[in-house]
Structure formats: C-alpha cells, structure tokens
C-alpha positions in Angstrom: -38.3 31.3 -34.3 -36.2 30.8 -37.5 -39.2 29.7 -39.5 -41.2 32.7 -38.5 -38.3 35.1 -39.2 -37.8 33.6 -42.6 -41.4 34.1 -43.5 -41.4 37.7 -42.4 -38.1 38.4 -44.3 -39.5 36.9 -47.5 -42.6 39.2 -47.2 -40.3 42.2 -46.6 -38.1 41.3 -49.5 -41.0 40.8 -51.8 -42.6 44.1 -50.9 -39.4 46.0 -51.6 -39.3 44.8 -55.1 -42.4 46.8 -56.0 -41.5 50.1 -54.3 -39.9 53.0 -56.2 -37.0 53.5 -53.9 -33.3 53.6 -54.6 -31.0 50.8 -53.4 -29.8 52.6 -50.2 -33.3 53.4 -49.1 -34.4 49.8 -49.8 -31.5 48.5 -47.6 -32.3 50.9 -44.8 -36.0 49.9 -44.9 -35.2 46.2 -45.1 -32.8 46.4 -42.1 -35.3 48.3 -40.0 -38.0 45.7 -40.8 -35.7 42.9 -39.8 -34.9 44.6 -36.5 -38.6 45.1 -35.7 -39.4 41.5 -36.6 -36.5 40.1 -34.5 -37.4 42.3 -31.5 -41.1 41.2 -31.8 -40.2 37.5 -31.9 -37.7 37.8 -29.0 -40.2 39.7 -26.9 -42.8 37.1 -27.6 -40.4 34.3 -26.5 -39.4 36.3 -23.4 -43.1 36.9 -22.4 -43.9 33.2 -23.0 -40.9 32.1 -20.9 -41.8 34.5 -18.1 -45.4 33.3 -18.1 -44.3 29.7 -18.0 -41.9 30.3 -15.2 -44.5 32.2 -13.2 -46.9 29.2 -13.7 -44.2 26.8 -12.4 -43.6 29.0 -9.4 -47.3 29.1 -8.6 -47.3 25.3 -8.7 -44.3 25.2 -6.4 -46.0 27.6 -3.9 -49.1 25.5 -3.9 -47.0 22.3 -3.4 -45.0 23.7 -0.5 -48.2 24.9 1.2 -49.7 21.5 1.0 -46.5 19.8 2.0 -46.2 21.9 5.1 -49.6 20.7 6.2 -48.6 17.1 5.5 -45.4 17.5 7.5 -47.3 19.0 10.5 -49.6 15.9 10.5 -46.6 13.6 10.2 -44.9 15.3 13.1 -47.9 14.7 15.3 -48.0 11.1 14.2 -44.3 10.6 15.1 -44.8 12.2 18.5 -47.5 9.6 19.2 -45.3 6.8 18.0 -42.5 8.0 20.3 -45.0 7.6 23.2 -46.0 4.2 22.1 -42.5 2.8 21.7 -41.4 4.4 24.9 -44.2 2.6 26.8 -43.3 -0.7 25.1 -39.6 -0.2 25.8 -40.3 0.3 29.5 -42.4 -2.8 29.5 -39.6 -4.9 28.0 -37.2 -3.6 30.6 -39.6 -4.7 33.4 -40.2 -8.1 31.7 -36.4 -8.6 31.6 -36.3 -8.1 35.4 -38.6 -11.1 36.1 -36.8 -13.8 38.0 -37.7 -17.1 39.7 -38.4 -15.3 43.0 -41.0 -13.0 41.4 -42.6 -15.9 39.5 -43.0 -17.8 42.8 -44.5 -14.8 44.4 -47.0 -14.3 41.5 -48.0 -18.0 41.6 -48.5 -17.9 45.4 -50.8 -14.8 45.1 -52.7 -16.4 42.2 -51.9 -13.4 40.0 -50.5 -13.5 36.5 -48.1 -11.5 34.3 -50.1 -9.5 31.8 -48.4 -7.7 28.9 -49.6 -6.4 25.6 -47.6 -6.6 22.3 -48.8 -4.1 19.9 -47.5 -3.6 16.3 -46.5 -0.2 15.0 -49.0 0.9 12.4 -47.7 3.9 10.5 -48.7 5.1 7.1 -46.7 8.0 5.6 -48.9 10.5 3.6 -46.5 11.1 0.7 -49.1 11.7 -2.0 -48.3 15.3 -2.5 -44.6 14.7 -2.7 -44.8 11.7 -5.0 -47.2 13.5 -7.3 -45.0 16.6 -7.6 -41.9 14.5 -8.0 -43.4 12.4 -10.8 -44.3 15.6 -12.6 -40.6 16.4 -12.8 -41.1 19.8 -11.1 -39.0 19.3 -7.9 -36.2 21.1 -9.8 -38.4 24.3 -9.9 -38.0 24.8 -6.2 -35.6 27.7 -6.2 -34.7 27.5 -2.5 -31.9 25.0 -2.4 -31.9 24.4 1.3 -35.7 23.7 1.3 -35.3 21.3 -1.7 -32.4 19.5 0.0 -34.3 19.1 3.3 -37.4 17.8 1.5 -35.5 15.3 -0.5 -33.6 14.1 2.6 -36.8 13.5 4.5 -38.8 11.7 1.7 -35.9 9.9 0.0 -33.8 8.9 3.0 -35.7 9.3 6.3 -39.0 7.8 5.2 -37.4 4.5 3.9 -35.2 4.4 7.1 -38.3 4.8 9.3 -40.1 2.1 7.5 -37.1 -0.2 7.8 -36.8 0.2 11.6 -40.5 -0.1 12.1 -40.6 -3.4 10.2 -37.7 -4.6 12.3 -39.6 -3.7 15.5 -42.8 -5.3 14.3 -40.8 -8.4 13.3 -39.6 -8.7 16.9 -43.2 -8.3 18.2 -44.3 -11.0 15.8 -41.7 -13.4 17.1 -42.7 -12.7 20.7 -46.3 -13.2 20.0 -45.6 -16.5 18.4 -43.4 -17.6 21.3 -46.1 -16.5 23.8 -48.7 -18.8 22.2 -46.4 -21.8 22.6 -44.8 -21.2 25.9 -45.9 -23.8 28.4 -45.6 -21.8 31.6 -44.2 -18.6 33.2 -40.8 -20.0 33.5 -40.5 -20.8 29.8 -42.1 -17.4 28.9 -39.9 -15.2 31.1 -36.9 -17.1 32.5 -35.3 -19.0 29.6 -32.3 -17.5 27.8 -34.3 -17.5 24.6 -37.1 -15.4 26.0 -34.6 -13.0 27.6 -32.9 -12.5 24.3 -36.2 -11.9 22.5 -37.3 -9.3 25.0 -34.0 -7.5 24.8 -34.1 -7.5 21.0 -37.6 -6.0 21.1 -36.3 -3.4 23.6 -33.4 -2.4 21.3 -35.7 -2.2 18.3 -38.0 0.1 20.3 -35.1 2.3 21.2 -34.0 2.5 17.6 -37.5 3.6 16.5 -37.5 6.2 19.2 -34.2 7.6 18.0 -35.3 7.7 14.3 -38.6 9.4 15.2 -36.8 12.1 17.2 -34.4 12.7 14.3 -37.4 12.9 11.9 -39.1 15.4 14.0 -36.0 17.6 14.1 -35.8 17.5 10.3 -39.5 18.2 9.9 -39.1 21.2 12.2 -36.2 22.5 10.1 -38.3 22.2 6.9 -41.2 24.0 8.4 -38.9 26.7 9.7 -37.4 27.2 6.2 -40.8 27.3 4.6 -41.9 30.1 7.1 -38.8 32.1 6.4 -38.8 32.0 2.7 
C-alpha cells in the first residue's frame, strides 16, 4: 500500500509543478488527490479482504457439509460395533460360568463348546478433517462450539477409541493363541489362567461399549450444532 501511495503522490506532485495555480490552490488540489488515492487504496484492500474472507467461509461450509456426512456414517459404524462387542461380552460371561459339572455333561452328550473370537475391524474416515486441518483453515470456523466439538472428537475421541479397540483385539489375540494350545476343555475353560483371560476380554469389551456410546453422544451433539447454525 505504501509503495502505491508513494507513486501516486509523486505523480500528483509532479503535475502540480506545471499548473498555473497559486500556492493555496495547489495545496488544496494536492490534499484532495491524496484523500482520493488513500480512499481508493483502502477500498481496494477492504474489497480484497472481504472477497478472501467470503472464499474461506465457502470452504468452511463445504467442509462442514462433508464432515456431517462422515459423522453420520461413523455413527452407524459405531452402532454396529456396540452390537458386536455386546454379543462378545455376553459370550465371555457365559464362558466364565462353565464349571466341571457342565464339562462332564457336555462330554457325556458328545457335544462340544463352540465359541467365536472376532477382532474389531474399524477404520475411521478422517480424510476430510485431516485435509482441512493440514490446510490450516480450522481456525476459519466461526462457531466456537462446533469447532470445539469437532476438535474433541477427532483429536481426543478417535485416538482413545483406537486405543481401547487395540486393547480388546490384543485380548482376543491372546485367547486365540491359548485356544490353539489348550489340551482339553478343562485347560481351556477351568484353569485360573483361562478364567482371567476371559474376564479381561469381557472388561475390554465393556470398555469399548462405553467409548462407542460416548462417541455417539458427541457425534449427535456435533450434528445438532451443524443443523442449528
């Protein structure tokens, strides 16, 4: 701005030297030209700033629209995971109830104890968030509550969810390894070691269930704020 103003002022000053006006008229004309030039430059800067800000807000609106769809899908995913860990947790409770009497009854009938140990497979779709974050434009979200909730979900809840899921999957891995080496039903279900492993897996499942439900509550809050803005 200073450079452009200096150029215009030099032109004005040079032009005044060749005009047949008295000193007072020259000063008045010079000052009026300066005011016009300064106003024009400030107006140009203001328009550019407004246009740039509008562009940023359009990007924010597009980002929030895409993010809302991501969160809806993530909510559906977490609802399914709640069902999966609830089923697994109930299974671990039943396995913990197995005693010698039940083993004898199963052996007598020729039946077997069948249970399935499934890993949690969960992939967060954080592409839109990470892309917007890496562009440095998160700060352009004017609604502080929305920005706070979004940051809480992606920066706190997502890492926490991954952590508890890894803990659960680790317990499933340990049980799978144990099941392949257990010699018989007694070793598989009645030893202190097996009871502890089943209970740890049960606790890990309950922890996942709690985290998923908290995540869903947060997602619902974000979506509600996005609808109300």
